[in-house]
N, C-alpha and C positions, 0 to 999 in steps of 0.2 A: 541498439546498434544491430544491424542485420549481419548475420554470418553467411559466408559464402562457402559452399562445398568445393573442395579442390579434388581434382583427379590426377592420379599419377599417370603420366604419359609413358608409353613404351613398355608397360608391364603386361599388357594383354596381347597375345599373339593371335592373329587371324589368318586363316588360309582362304584363299579364293580358288574356286573351281574354274577350270579352264572352260570357257564357253564353247560348246560343241553345237554348231549350227548345221542342220541338215538342209540340203538344198530343197527348195520347194519343187514338188513334183505335180505340176498341173497337166492333166491329160484331157484332150477332147475325146468324147465317147458318145456314140449314138446307140440308144436303147429304145426299142419299140417305136422307132421313127422320130424320136425327139433327140436333140443334141444337148449334151450335158458337159460340164467341166468338172473333172474329179480332182480333188486335192488329196493325194494319197498320203501326204505327211500327216494331215489332221483328220483323215477319213471323213471328208465332207463332200457333198455333191451339190453343184450349183447349176441352175438353169437360168440363163440371162443374168448371171451374177446374183441371183437370189437363192438362198439356201433352200434345199428340198427337205421335206419332213424326214425324220430319222428312219422310219420303217421303210419308206421307199428308197432312201439313200443307201441303206444297208443292202437291199436287194440289187441295186444298180452296181454298187462296188463289188458285191459277190459275183454278179454276172461278168464284170470286167476281169476279175481275178481268175474266174473259171475259164474265160476265153484265152487267157495267157497260160493256163495250166499251173497256176500257183496253188 
């Protein structure tokens, strides 16, 4: 005869974290004659909605933040 494991309900307390959503910050930015879209929340750079390689993206975001004085 197969035995079934039983669980006690209500003995374990769980806490849920409140979901904190940051609004997406998409910014149009022109750098060296090319137009890019910057996702400031995720630190990503897109050109025609294709992700740019990391090294170039870091320099573009850096130039954007420097132009703002951040």
